[in-house]
N, CA, C, O and the ligand as a Tripos MOL2 file, in Angstrom:
@<TRIPOS>MOLECULE
protein
  245   243    62     0     0
PROTEIN
NO_CHARGES

@<TRIPOS>ATOM
      1 N         -27.1280 -115.1250  -16.8890 N.3       1 MET1
      2 CA        -25.7750 -114.6510  -16.8120 C.3       1 MET1
      3 C         -25.1740 -114.9440  -15.4630 C.2       1 MET1
      4 O         -25.8140 -114.6380  -14.4560 O.2       1 MET1
      5 N         -23.9860 -115.5190  -15.3660 N.am      2 LYS2
      6 CA        -23.2890 -115.8120  -14.1610 C.3       2 LYS2
      7 C         -21.8950 -115.2560  -14.1100 C.2       2 LYS2
      8 O         -21.4250 -114.8480  -15.1720 O.2       2 LYS2
      9 N         -21.2690 -115.1960  -13.1650 N.am      3 THR3
     10 CA        -19.8800 -114.5550  -13.0870 C.3       3 THR3
     11 C         -18.9350 -115.8950  -12.6380 C.2       3 THR3
     12 O         -19.4420 -116.8630  -12.0720 O.2       3 THR3
     13 N         -17.7630 -115.8280  -12.9070 N.am      4 ILE4
     14 CA        -16.6400 -116.7410  -12.5150 C.3       4 ILE4
     15 C         -15.4810 -115.9470  -12.0860 C.2       4 ILE4
     16 O         -15.2790 -114.7890  -12.4530 O.2       4 ILE4
     17 N         -14.6680 -116.6750  -11.2310 N.am      5 LYS5
     18 CA        -13.4550 -116.0830  -10.9120 C.3       5 LYS5
     19 C         -12.3940 -116.2960  -11.9130 C.2       5 LYS5
     20 O         -12.1690 -117.4100  -12.3840 O.2       5 LYS5
     21 N         -11.7460 -115.2420  -12.2380 N.am      6 CYS6
     22 CA        -10.5930 -115.2250  -13.0770 C.3       6 CYS6
     23 C          -9.6070 -116.1140  -12.7990 C.2       6 CYS6
     24 O          -9.1680 -116.1130  -11.6490 O.2       6 CYS6
     25 N          -9.1530 -116.8860  -13.6090 N.am      7 GLU7
     26 CA         -7.8160 -117.8870  -13.1730 C.3       7 GLU7
     27 C          -6.7560 -117.1980  -13.1240 C.2       7 GLU7
     28 O          -5.8140 -117.6990  -12.5110 O.2       7 GLU7
     29 N          -6.5670 -115.7840  -13.7750 N.am      8 VAL8
     30 CA         -5.2690 -115.2190  -13.8030 C.3       8 VAL8
     31 C          -5.1530 -114.3570  -12.5770 C.2       8 VAL8
     32 O          -4.1570 -114.4550  -11.8610 O.2       8 VAL8
     33 N          -6.1750 -113.4750  -12.2870 N.am      9 CYS9
     34 CA         -5.9710 -112.4450  -11.3450 C.3       9 CYS9
     35 C          -7.2320 -112.4660  -10.3660 C.2       9 CYS9
     36 O          -7.4450 -111.4970   -9.6380 O.2       9 CYS9
     37 N          -7.9310 -113.4060  -10.3590 N.am     10 ASN10
     38 CA         -8.9770 -113.6960   -9.1630 C.3      10 ASN10
     39 C         -10.1170 -112.6500   -9.3470 C.2      10 ASN10
     40 O         -10.9790 -112.6510   -8.4670 O.2      10 ASN10
     41 N         -10.2490 -111.7160  -10.4140 N.am     11 GLU11
     42 CA        -11.1440 -110.8900  -10.4670 C.3      11 GLU11
     43 C         -12.3840 -111.6160  -10.9430 C.2      11 GLU11
     44 O         -12.3480 -112.6980  -11.5290 O.2      11 GLU11
     45 N         -13.5880 -110.8790  -10.6220 N.am     12 GLU12
     46 CA        -14.8460 -111.4760  -11.1410 C.3      12 GLU12
     47 C         -15.0280 -111.2430  -12.7490 C.2      12 GLU12
     48 O         -14.8200 -110.1300  -13.2320 O.2      12 GLU12
     49 N         -15.3880 -112.2430  -13.4710 N.am     13 VAL13
     50 CA        -15.5830 -112.1460  -14.7960 C.3      13 VAL13
     51 C         -17.1230 -112.5130  -15.1270 C.2      13 VAL13
     52 O         -17.6020 -113.6140  -14.8570 O.2      13 VAL13
     53 N         -17.8420 -111.4650  -15.7430 N.am     14 LEU14
     54 CA        -19.3120 -111.6530  -15.8950 C.3      14 LEU14
     55 C         -19.5330 -112.4530  -17.3910 C.2      14 LEU14
     56 O         -19.2100 -111.9520  -18.4690 O.2      14 LEU14
     57 N         -20.0210 -113.5180  -17.2610 N.am     15 LEU15
     58 CA        -20.3630 -114.3880  -18.4650 C.3      15 LEU15
     59 C         -21.6480 -113.8860  -19.2240 C.2      15 LEU15
     60 O         -22.6980 -114.4620  -18.9380 O.2      15 LEU15
     61 N         -21.6810 -112.9530  -20.0920 N.am     16 ASP16
     62 CA        -22.9310 -112.4000  -20.3680 C.3      16 ASP16
     63 C         -23.6370 -113.0930  -21.5830 C.2      16 ASP16
     64 O         -24.5430 -112.4930  -22.1620 O.2      16 ASP16
     65 N         -23.2680 -114.2640  -21.9580 N.am     17 GLY17
     66 CA        -23.7320 -114.9800  -22.8920 C.3      17 GLY17
     67 C         -22.9420 -114.7880  -24.4060 C.2      17 GLY17
     68 O         -23.1940 -115.5230  -25.3600 O.2      17 GLY17
     69 N         -22.1720 -113.9290  -24.4450 N.am     18 SER18
     70 CA        -21.5340 -113.6860  -25.7410 C.3      18 SER18
     71 C         -20.4850 -114.6060  -25.9580 C.2      18 SER18
     72 O         -20.1220 -115.1380  -24.9080 O.2      18 SER18
     73 N         -19.8580 -114.9830  -26.9960 N.am     19 PHE19
     74 CA        -19.0440 -116.1950  -27.1010 C.3      19 PHE19
     75 C         -17.8180 -115.8760  -26.4730 C.2      19 PHE19
     76 O         -17.1800 -116.8490  -26.0710 O.2      19 PHE19
     77 N         -17.2900 -114.6700  -26.2730 N.am     20 THR20
     78 CA        -16.0070 -114.4610  -25.6880 C.3      20 THR20
     79 C         -16.3160 -113.1750  -24.6080 C.2      20 THR20
     80 O         -16.9090 -112.1210  -24.8380 O.2      20 THR20
     81 N         -15.6390 -113.6990  -23.2390 N.am     21 CYS21
     82 CA        -16.0120 -112.7030  -22.2080 C.3      21 CYS21
     83 C         -14.5720 -112.4110  -21.6510 C.2      21 CYS21
     84 O         -13.8200 -113.3030  -21.2570 O.2      21 CYS21
     85 N         -14.2990 -111.2190  -21.6580 N.am     22 THR22
     86 CA        -12.8930 -110.8740  -21.2730 C.3      22 THR22
     87 C         -12.8700 -110.4230  -19.9570 C.2      22 THR22
     88 O         -13.8680 -109.8020  -19.5930 O.2      22 THR22
     89 N         -11.8840 -110.6040  -19.0810 N.am     23 CYS23
     90 CA        -11.5860 -110.0880  -17.9600 C.3      23 CYS23
     91 C         -11.3380 -108.6620  -17.8000 C.2      23 CYS23
     92 O         -10.2950 -108.2510  -18.3080 O.2      23 CYS23
     93 N         -12.1410 -107.7580  -17.1490 N.am     24 HIS24
     94 CA        -11.8050 -106.3150  -17.3770 C.3      24 HIS24
     95 C         -10.4050 -105.8130  -16.6610 C.2      24 HIS24
     96 O          -9.8590 -104.7240  -16.8380 O.2      24 HIS24
     97 N          -9.9840 -106.8500  -15.8380 N.am     25 ASN25
     98 CA         -8.9410 -106.3550  -14.9890 C.3      25 ASN25
     99 C          -7.4100 -106.9290  -15.7350 C.2      25 ASN25
    100 O          -6.3860 -106.2450  -15.7030 O.2      25 ASN25
    101 N          -7.4770 -108.0950  -16.2940 N.am     26 CYS26
    102 CA         -6.2330 -108.4450  -16.6520 C.3      26 CYS26
    103 C          -6.3500 -108.8140  -18.3310 C.2      26 CYS26
    104 O          -5.3320 -109.0450  -18.9840 O.2      26 CYS26
    105 N          -7.6210 -108.8380  -18.8970 N.am     27 GLY27
    106 CA         -7.8420 -109.0190  -20.3110 C.3      27 GLY27
    107 C          -7.7390 -110.5360  -20.6530 C.2      27 GLY27
    108 O          -7.5670 -110.9160  -21.8110 O.2      27 GLY27
    109 N          -7.8440 -111.3320  -19.6620 N.am     28 ALA28
    110 CA         -7.8750 -113.0080  -20.1260 C.3      28 ALA28
    111 C          -9.3630 -113.2270  -20.6510 C.2      28 ALA28
    112 O         -10.3880 -112.7010  -20.2180 O.2      28 ALA28
    113 N          -9.2360 -114.0480  -21.5910 N.am     29 ASN29
    114 CA        -10.6970 -114.3730  -22.3090 C.3      29 ASN29
    115 C         -11.2190 -115.7920  -21.9470 C.2      29 ASN29
    116 O         -10.5410 -116.8150  -21.8480 O.2      29 ASN29
    117 N         -12.5130 -115.6570  -21.7760 N.am     30 TYR30
    118 CA        -13.2330 -117.0040  -21.1760 C.3      30 TYR30
    119 C         -14.3160 -117.0690  -22.2630 C.2      30 TYR30
    120 O         -14.7850 -116.0630  -22.7950 O.2      30 TYR30
    121 N         -14.6500 -118.2350  -22.5300 N.am     31 ASN31
    122 CA        -15.9420 -118.6470  -23.5140 C.3      31 ASN31
    123 C         -17.1970 -118.5970  -22.5760 C.2      31 ASN31
    124 O         -17.0610 -118.2220  -21.4110 O.2      31 ASN31
    125 N         -18.4890 -118.9940  -23.1030 N.am     32 THR32
    126 CA        -19.7500 -118.9320  -22.3340 C.3      32 THR32
    127 C         -19.6420 -119.9440  -21.2170 C.2      32 THR32
    128 O         -20.3720 -119.7660  -20.2410 O.2      32 THR32
    129 N         -18.9000 -120.8890  -21.2300 N.am     33 PHE33
    130 CA        -18.9580 -121.7800  -20.1360 C.3      33 PHE33
    131 C         -17.8520 -121.4920  -19.1060 C.2      33 PHE33
    132 O         -17.7120 -122.2830  -18.1730 O.2      33 PHE33
    133 N         -17.0760 -120.4370  -19.2110 N.am     34 GLY34
    134 CA        -16.3260 -120.0970  -18.1120 C.3      34 GLY34
    135 C         -14.8580 -120.8590  -18.3900 C.2      34 GLY34
    136 O         -14.0840 -121.0100  -17.4450 O.2      34 GLY34
    137 N         -14.5600 -121.2680  -19.5560 N.am     35 GLN35
    138 CA        -13.2290 -121.9760  -19.7240 C.3      35 GLN35
    139 C         -12.5060 -120.8860  -20.4780 C.2      35 GLN35
    140 O         -13.0120 -120.2040  -21.3700 O.2      35 GLN35
    141 N         -11.0910 -120.7810  -19.9610 N.am     36 ARG36
    142 CA        -10.2680 -119.9220  -20.2170 C.3      36 ARG36
    143 C          -9.9210 -120.0360  -21.8500 C.2      36 ARG36
    144 O          -9.6390 -121.1790  -22.2130 O.2      36 ARG36
    145 N          -9.9060 -119.1480  -22.7320 N.am     37 LEU37
    146 CA         -9.3830 -119.1710  -23.8590 C.3      37 LEU37
    147 C          -8.0580 -118.5620  -24.1960 C.2      37 LEU37
    148 O          -7.7240 -117.4730  -23.7300 O.2      37 LEU37
    149 N          -7.2410 -119.3150  -25.0670 N.am     38 ALA38
    150 CA         -5.7760 -118.6480  -25.4900 C.3      38 ALA38
    151 C          -6.2310 -117.4740  -26.3740 C.2      38 ALA38
    152 O          -7.3160 -117.3200  -26.9350 O.2      38 ALA38
    153 N          -4.9850 -116.5670  -26.3630 N.am     39 ASN39
    154 CA         -5.1380 -115.4850  -27.2350 C.3      39 ASN39
    155 C          -5.3600 -115.8520  -28.6960 C.2      39 ASN39
    156 O          -4.8340 -116.8420  -29.2040 O.2      39 ASN39
    157 N          -6.1410 -115.0310  -29.3350 N.am     40 THR40
    158 CA         -6.5300 -115.3180  -30.5770 C.3      40 THR40
    159 C          -5.3420 -115.5950  -31.4650 C.2      40 THR40
    160 O          -5.3090 -116.5710  -32.2140 O.2      40 THR40
    161 N          -4.2960 -114.6480  -31.3560 N.am     41 SER41
    162 CA         -2.8850 -114.9950  -32.1980 C.3      41 SER41
    163 C          -2.3810 -116.4780  -32.0710 C.2      41 SER41
    164 O          -1.9600 -117.2200  -32.9590 O.2      41 SER41
    165 N          -2.5450 -116.7190  -30.6730 N.am     42 GLN42
    166 CA         -1.8590 -118.1250  -30.6010 C.3      42 GLN42
    167 C          -2.8820 -119.1580  -31.0890 C.2      42 GLN42
    168 O          -2.4600 -120.1620  -31.6630 O.2      42 GLN42
    169 N          -4.2510 -118.9760  -30.8930 N.am     43 TRP43
    170 CA         -5.1420 -119.8100  -31.7260 C.3      43 TRP43
    171 C          -4.5880 -120.3380  -32.9900 C.2      43 TRP43
    172 O          -4.2240 -121.4940  -33.2070 O.2      43 TRP43
    173 N          -4.5780 -119.3740  -33.7560 N.am     44 GLY44
    174 CA         -4.2470 -119.3310  -35.2720 C.3      44 GLY44
    175 C          -2.9130 -119.9540  -35.3710 C.2      44 GLY44
    176 O          -2.8430 -120.8790  -36.1800 O.2      44 GLY44
    177 N          -1.7480 -119.6230  -34.6700 N.am     45 TYR45
    178 CA         -0.5460 -120.4410  -34.9720 C.3      45 TYR45
    179 C          -0.5280 -121.8650  -34.6210 C.2      45 TYR45
    180 O           0.0990 -122.7180  -35.2500 O.2      45 TYR45
    181 N          -1.3880 -122.1190  -33.3820 N.am     46 GLU46
    182 CA         -1.4620 -123.6050  -33.1350 C.3      46 GLU46
    183 C          -2.3880 -124.5780  -34.1480 C.2      46 GLU46
    184 O          -2.0930 -125.7420  -34.4200 O.2      46 GLU46
    185 N          -3.5270 -123.8830  -34.6310 N.am     47 THR47
    186 CA         -4.2460 -124.3390  -35.6510 C.3      47 THR47
    187 C          -3.3690 -124.5540  -36.8500 C.2      47 THR47
    188 O          -3.3430 -125.6870  -37.3310 O.2      47 THR47
    189 N          -2.6670 -123.6270  -37.3740 N.am     48 GLY48
    190 CA         -1.7210 -123.9970  -38.5460 C.3      48 GLY48
    191 C          -0.7500 -125.0710  -38.2650 C.2      48 GLY48
    192 O          -0.5140 -125.8920  -39.1510 O.2      48 GLY48
    193 N          -0.2190 -125.1390  -37.2270 N.am     49 GLU49
    194 CA          0.6900 -126.1430  -36.7850 C.3      49 GLU49
    195 C           0.0140 -127.4500  -37.0740 C.2      49 GLU49
    196 O           0.3950 -128.2470  -37.9310 O.2      49 GLU49
    197 N          -1.0770 -127.6090  -36.2420 N.am     50 LEU50
    198 CA         -1.9590 -128.7950  -36.3990 C.3      50 LEU50
    199 C          -2.0660 -129.1910  -37.8620 C.2      50 LEU50
    200 O          -1.5240 -130.2420  -38.2030 O.2      50 LEU50
    201 N          -2.6630 -128.5090  -38.6970 N.am     51 ILE51
    202 CA         -3.0920 -128.7600  -40.0600 C.3      51 ILE51
    203 C          -1.8490 -129.2030  -40.9130 C.2      51 ILE51
    204 O          -1.8320 -130.0810  -41.7760 O.2      51 ILE51
    205 N          -0.8640 -128.4460  -40.5080 N.am     52 THR52
    206 CA          0.5080 -129.1340  -41.2510 C.3      52 THR52
    207 C           0.7760 -130.4000  -40.8620 C.2      52 THR52
    208 O           1.0470 -131.1910  -41.7650 O.2      52 THR52
    209 N           0.7680 -130.8280  -39.6560 N.am     53 ASP53
    210 CA          1.0300 -132.0310  -39.3860 C.3      53 ASP53
    211 C           0.0140 -133.0750  -39.9180 C.2      53 ASP53
    212 O           0.4570 -134.1730  -40.2540 O.2      53 ASP53
    213 N          -1.2530 -132.8340  -40.0170 N.am     54 ILE54
    214 CA         -2.2010 -133.6160  -40.6050 C.3      54 ILE54
    215 C          -1.7720 -133.9330  -41.9230 C.2      54 ILE54
    216 O          -1.6920 -135.0940  -42.3260 O.2      54 ILE54
    217 N          -1.4640 -132.8250  -42.6800 N.am     55 TYR55
    218 CA         -1.1160 -132.9290  -43.9980 C.3      55 TYR55
    219 C           0.2370 -133.8570  -44.2120 C.2      55 TYR55
    220 O           0.3520 -134.6630  -45.1360 O.2      55 TYR55
    221 N           1.1600 -133.6260  -43.2820 N.am     56 ASN56
    222 CA          2.3640 -134.3850  -43.4630 C.3      56 ASN56
    223 C           2.1040 -135.7920  -43.4220 C.2      56 ASN56
    224 O           2.6820 -136.5400  -44.2110 O.2      56 ASN56
    225 N           1.1230 -136.3100  -42.4030 N.am     57 ASP57
    226 CA          0.7360 -137.6960  -42.1170 C.3      57 ASP57
    227 C           0.3550 -138.2740  -43.4150 C.2      57 ASP57
    228 O           0.8010 -139.3580  -43.7910 O.2      57 ASP57
    229 N          -0.5410 -137.4960  -44.1660 N.am     58 GLN58
    230 CA         -1.3420 -137.8840  -45.2640 C.3      58 GLN58
    231 C          -0.3300 -138.2840  -46.2810 C.2      58 GLN58
    232 O          -0.4140 -139.3680  -46.8570 O.2      58 GLN58
    233 N           0.7650 -137.3050  -46.5480 N.am     59 GLU59
    234 CA          1.5900 -137.6000  -47.5040 C.3      59 GLU59
    235 C           2.5160 -138.8230  -47.1460 C.2      59 GLU59
    236 O           2.9950 -139.4380  -48.0980 O.2      59 GLU59
    237 N           2.8180 -139.2390  -45.8620 N.am     60 ASP60
    238 CA          3.3380 -140.3420  -45.6570 C.3      60 ASP60
    239 C           2.7080 -141.6640  -46.2360 C.2      60 ASP60
    240 O           3.3700 -142.5940  -46.6990 O.2      60 ASP60
    241 N           1.1500 -141.6110  -46.1320 N.am     61 TRP61
    242 CA          0.4680 -142.7140  -46.7160 C.3      61 TRP61
    243 C           0.5970 -142.8750  -47.9200 C.2      61 TRP61
    244 O           0.0300 -143.8130  -48.4820 O.2      61 TRP61
    245 ZN         -8.4310 -111.4310  -14.8210 Zn       62 ZN62
@<TRIPOS>BOND
     1     1     2 1
     2     2     3 1
     3     3     4 2
     4     3     5 am
     5     5     6 1
     6     6     7 1
     7     7     8 2
     8     7     9 am
     9     9    10 1
    10    10    11 1
    11    11    12 2
    12    11    13 am
    13    13    14 1
    14    14    15 1
    15    15    16 2
    16    15    17 am
    17    17    18 1
    18    18    19 1
    19    19    20 2
    20    19    21 am
    21    21    22 1
    22    22    23 1
    23    23    24 2
    24    23    25 am
    25    25    26 1
    26    26    27 1
    27    27    28 2
    28    27    29 am
    29    29    30 1
    30    30    31 1
    31    31    32 2
    32    31    33 am
    33    33    34 1
    34    34    35 1
    35    35    36 2
    36    35    37 am
    37    37    38 1
    38    38    39 1
    39    39    40 2
    40    39    41 am
    41    41    42 1
    42    42    43 1
    43    43    44 2
    44    43    45 am
    45    45    46 1
    46    46    47 1
    47    47    48 2
    48    47    49 am
    49    49    50 1
    50    50    51 1
    51    51    52 2
    52    51    53 am
    53    53    54 1
    54    54    55 1
    55    55    56 2
    56    55    57 am
    57    57    58 1
    58    58    59 1
    59    59    60 2
    60    59    61 am
    61    61    62 1
    62    62    63 1
    63    63    64 2
    64    63    65 am
    65    65    66 1
    66    66    67 1
    67    67    68 2
    68    67    69 am
    69    69    70 1
    70    70    71 1
    71    71    72 2
    72    71    73 am
    73    73    74 1
    74    74    75 1
    75    75    76 2
    76    75    77 am
    77    77    78 1
    78    78    79 1
    79    79    80 2
    80    79    81 am
    81    81    82 1
    82    82    83 1
    83    83    84 2
    84    83    85 am
    85    85    86 1
    86    86    87 1
    87    87    88 2
    88    87    89 am
    89    89    90 1
    90    90    91 1
    91    91    92 2
    92    91    93 am
    93    93    94 1
    94    94    95 1
    95    95    96 2
    96    95    97 am
    97    97    98 1
    98    98    99 1
    99    99   100 2
   100    99   101 am
   101   101   102 1
   102   102   103 1
   103   103   104 2
   104   103   105 am
   105   105   106 1
   106   106   107 1
   107   107   108 2
   108   107   109 am
   109   109   110 1
   110   110   111 1
   111   111   112 2
   112   111   113 am
   113   113   114 1
   114   114   115 1
   115   115   116 2
   116   115   117 am
   117   117   118 1
   118   118   119 1
   119   119   120 2
   120   119   121 am
   121   121   122 1
   122   122   123 1
   123   123   124 2
   124   123   125 am
   125   125   126 1
   126   126   127 1
   127   127   128 2
   128   127   129 am
   129   129   130 1
   130   130   131 1
   131   131   132 2
   132   131   133 am
   133   133   134 1
   134   134   135 1
   135   135   136 2
   136   135   137 am
   137   137   138 1
   138   138   139 1
   139   139   140 2
   140   139   141 am
   141   141   142 1
   142   142   143 1
   143   143   144 2
   144   143   145 am
   145   145   146 1
   146   146   147 1
   147   147   148 2
   148   147   149 am
   149   149   150 1
   150   150   151 1
   151   151   152 2
   152   151   153 am
   153   153   154 1
   154   154   155 1
   155   155   156 2
   156   155   157 am
   157   157   158 1
   158   158   159 1
   159   159   160 2
   160   159   161 am
   161   161   162 1
   162   162   163 1
   163   163   164 2
   164   163   165 am
   165   165   166 1
   166   166   167 1
   167   167   168 2
   168   167   169 am
   169   169   170 1
   170   170   171 1
   171   171   172 2
   172   171   173 am
   173   173   174 1
   174   174   175 1
   175   175   176 2
   176   175   177 am
   177   177   178 1
   178   178   179 1
   179   179   180 2
   180   179   181 am
   181   181   182 1
   182   182   183 1
   183   183   184 2
   184   183   185 am
   185   185   186 1
   186   186   187 1
   187   187   188 2
   188   187   189 am
   189   189   190 1
   190   190   191 1
   191   191   192 2
   192   191   193 am
   193   193   194 1
   194   194   195 1
   195   195   196 2
   196   195   197 am
   197   197   198 1
   198   198   199 1
   199   199   200 2
   200   199   201 am
   201   201   202 1
   202   202   203 1
   203   203   204 2
   204   203   205 am
   205   205   206 1
   206   206   207 1
   207   207   208 2
   208   207   209 am
   209   209   210 1
   210   210   211 1
   211   211   212 2
   212   211   213 am
   213   213   214 1
   214   214   215 1
   215   215   216 2
   216   215   217 am
   217   217   218 1
   218   218   219 1
   219   219   220 2
   220   219   221 am
   221   221   222 1
   222   222   223 1
   223   223   224 2
   224   223   225 am
   225   225   226 1
   226   226   227 1
   227   227   228 2
   228   227   229 am
   229   229   230 1
   230   230   231 1
   231   231   232 2
   232   231   233 am
   233   233   234 1
   234   234   235 1
   235   235   236 2
   236   235   237 am
   237   237   238 1
   238   238   239 1
   239   239   240 2
   240   239   241 am
   241   241   242 1
   242   242   243 1
   243   243   244 2
@<TRIPOS>SUBSTRUCTURE
     1 MET1         2 RESIDUE 1 A MET
     2 LYS2         6 RESIDUE 1 A LYS
     3 THR3        10 RESIDUE 1 A THR
     4 ILE4        14 RESIDUE 1 A ILE
     5 LYS5        18 RESIDUE 1 A LYS
     6 CYS6        22 RESIDUE 1 A CYS
     7 GLU7        26 RESIDUE 1 A GLU
     8 VAL8        30 RESIDUE 1 A VAL
     9 CYS9        34 RESIDUE 1 A CYS
    10 ASN10       38 RESIDUE 1 A ASN
    11 GLU11       42 RESIDUE 1 A GLU
    12 GLU12       46 RESIDUE 1 A GLU
    13 VAL13       50 RESIDUE 1 A VAL
    14 LEU14       54 RESIDUE 1 A LEU
    15 LEU15       58 RESIDUE 1 A LEU
    16 ASP16       62 RESIDUE 1 A ASP
    17 GLY17       66 RESIDUE 1 A GLY
    18 SER18       70 RESIDUE 1 A SER
    19 PHE19       74 RESIDUE 1 A PHE
    20 THR20       78 RESIDUE 1 A THR
    21 CYS21       82 RESIDUE 1 A CYS
    22 THR22       86 RESIDUE 1 A THR
    23 CYS23       90 RESIDUE 1 A CYS
    24 HIS24       94 RESIDUE 1 A HIS
    25 ASN25       98 RESIDUE 1 A ASN
    26 CYS26      102 RESIDUE 1 A CYS
    27 GLY27      106 RESIDUE 1 A GLY
    28 ALA28      110 RESIDUE 1 A ALA
    29 ASN29      114 RESIDUE 1 A ASN
    30 TYR30      118 RESIDUE 1 A TYR
    31 ASN31      122 RESIDUE 1 A ASN
    32 THR32      126 RESIDUE 1 A THR
    33 PHE33      130 RESIDUE 1 A PHE
    34 GLY34      134 RESIDUE 1 A GLY
    35 GLN35      138 RESIDUE 1 A GLN
    36 ARG36      142 RESIDUE 1 A ARG
    37 LEU37      146 RESIDUE 1 A LEU
    38 ALA38      150 RESIDUE 1 A ALA
    39 ASN39      154 RESIDUE 1 A ASN
    40 THR40      158 RESIDUE 1 A THR
    41 SER41      162 RESIDUE 1 A SER
    42 GLN42      166 RESIDUE 1 A GLN
    43 TRP43      170 RESIDUE 1 A TRP
    44 GLY44      174 RESIDUE 1 A GLY
    45 TYR45      178 RESIDUE 1 A TYR
    46 GLU46      182 RESIDUE 1 A GLU
    47 THR47      186 RESIDUE 1 A THR
    48 GLY48      190 RESIDUE 1 A GLY
    49 GLU49      194 RESIDUE 1 A GLU
    50 LEU50      198 RESIDUE 1 A LEU
    51 ILE51      202 RESIDUE 1 A ILE
    52 THR52      206 RESIDUE 1 A THR
    53 ASP53      210 RESIDUE 1 A ASP
    54 ILE54      214 RESIDUE 1 A ILE
    55 TYR55      218 RESIDUE 1 A TYR
    56 ASN56      222 RESIDUE 1 A ASN
    57 ASP57      226 RESIDUE 1 A ASP
    58 GLN58      230 RESIDUE 1 A GLN
    59 GLU59      234 RESIDUE 1 A GLU
    60 ASP60      238 RESIDUE 1 A ASP
    61 TRP61      242 RESIDUE 1 A TRP
    62 ZN62       245 GROUP 0 **** ****
């Protein structure tokens, strides 16, 4: 286990080995490697956009 500094509020965030670690102070999410994650809602939105773009490209072919 190790701790990182939260990019948002500089609070210490404990990486306990679980897939997502949340800053207890501001709620920012980090993965096991201490990389900051976007909100889950934003993830789904961005992924959906990307998939649509890919399908559009394939239709052009
Ligand atoms: Zn924080």
